[in-house]
VOFI-384175 format. One record per residue (C-alpha): x, z, y; residue number from 0. Coordinates in steps of 0.02 Angstrom, whole numbers, always signed. Layout:
{{X,Z,Y},NUM}
...
END
This chain:
{{+6053,+7567,+1925},0}
{{+6133,+7671,+1778},1}
{{+6106,+7841,+1827},2}
{{+5910,+7808,+1830},3}
{{+5900,+7784,+1638},4}
{{+5960,+7848,+1469},5}
{{+6079,+7758,+1363},6}
{{+5975,+7710,+1220},7}
{{+6088,+7584,+1126},8}
{{+6278,+7512,+1115},9}
{{+6214,+7373,+1259},10}
{{+6195,+7512,+1369},11}
{{+6339,+7605,+1317},12}
{{+6454,+7456,+1324},13}
{{+6388,+7407,+1501},14}
{{+6432,+7583,+1570},15}
{{+6611,+7555,+1519},16}
{{+6613,+7395,+1586},17}
{{+6569,+7453,+1759},18}
{{+6686,+7403,+1906},19}
{{+6631,+7565,+2010},20}
{{+6535,+7699,+1931},21}
{{+6408,+7773,+2011},22}
{{+6443,+7946,+2103},23}
{{+6346,+8045,+2002},24}
{{+6315,+8044,+1827},25}
{{+6181,+8097,+1701},26}
{{+6203,+8176,+1526},27}
{{+6196,+8016,+1430},28}
{{+6328,+7939,+1522},29}
{{+6431,+8084,+1521},30}
{{+6423,+8090,+1341},31}
{{+6474,+7911,+1329},32}
{{+6621,+7935,+1455},33}
{{+6698,+8080,+1356},34}
{{+6666,+8020,+1170},35}
{{+6522,+8154,+1133},36}
{{+6370,+8137,+1077},37}
{{+6235,+8164,+1195},38}
{{+6164,+8334,+1125},39}
{{+6345,+8411,+1144},40}
{{+6352,+8410,+1326},41}
{{+6232,+8592,+1347},42}
{{+6341,+8658,+1247},43}
{{+6484,+8608,+1353},44}
{{+6404,+8671,+1490},45}
{{+6379,+8848,+1418},46}
{{+6556,+8851,+1382},47}
{{+6597,+8803,+1574},48}
{{+6690,+8658,+1521},49}
{{+6589,+8529,+1627},50}
{{+6479,+8617,+1779},51}
{{+6328,+8511,+1842},52}
{{+6315,+8463,+2029},53}
{{+6227,+8601,+2123},54}
{{+6128,+8740,+2057},55}
{{+5998,+8658,+1935},56}
{{+5871,+8748,+1849},57}
{{+5880,+8774,+1654},58}
{{+5761,+8634,+1622},59}
{{+5807,+8511,+1769},60}
{{+5903,+8360,+1746},61}
{{+6086,+8386,+1741},62}
{{+6219,+8267,+1850},63}
{{+6399,+8277,+1857},64}
{{+6526,+8221,+1973},65}
{{+6608,+8047,+1904},66}
{{+6782,+8101,+1960},67}
{{+6781,+8268,+1880},68}
{{+6714,+8182,+1715},69}
{{+6857,+8031,+1724},70}
{{+6971,+8157,+1755},71}
{{+6930,+8277,+1608},72}
{{+6919,+8108,+1504},73}
{{+7091,+8091,+1537},74}
{{+7168,+8263,+1518},75}
{{+7223,+8269,+1326},76}
{{+7194,+8481,+1329},77}
{{+7037,+8467,+1394},78}
{{+6984,+8356,+1268},79}
{{+7068,+8463,+1119},80}
{{+6985,+8626,+1213},81}
{{+6802,+8539,+1221},82}
{{+6819,+8470,+1031},83}
{{+6859,+8673,+986},84}
{{+6714,+8731,+1079},85}
{{+6599,+8607,+1015},86}
{{+6660,+8654,+828},87}
{{+6656,+8855,+868},88}
{{+6467,+8820,+941},89}
{{+6403,+8698,+777},90}
{{+6474,+8832,+667},91}
{{+6388,+8977,+732},92}
{{+6237,+8876,+732},93}
{{+6238,+8816,+567},94}
{{+6312,+9001,+497},95}
{{+6145,+9052,+584},96}
{{+6027,+8941,+494},97}
{{+6099,+8985,+336},98}
{{+6094,+9156,+375},99}
{{+5907,+9158,+385},100}
{{+5876,+9026,+259},101}
{{+5946,+9141,+130},102}
{{+5855,+9292,+207},103}
{{+5684,+9212,+184},104}
{{+5716,+9186,-3},105}
{{+5775,+9349,-19},106}
{{+5606,+9390,+64},107}
{{+5498,+9282,-47},108}
{{+5566,+9309,-211},109}
{{+5531,+9514,-184},110}
END
């Protein structure tokens, strides 16, 4: 049903949020909609061990998550705050590494 496809548009997201009963496991795009994050934010949340995929999937395998755990996280204000801080730290580090590599490239080009 919903788990078989990615959520690409607002209508798909609204359909998920209006479900009477969610499927037992959710993919990354569904988790992002339920938690209120972007889909690309899910991987850093996994890396920070704030959410855990079901089983032990390979790094390049699709990840599925238990709906009961995701709903618990979505209702916990402390968890949401912790996840938001972890994402801010992740993107700050990534952007600073990118800026440092750009500055290093400009310095070597100018020499």
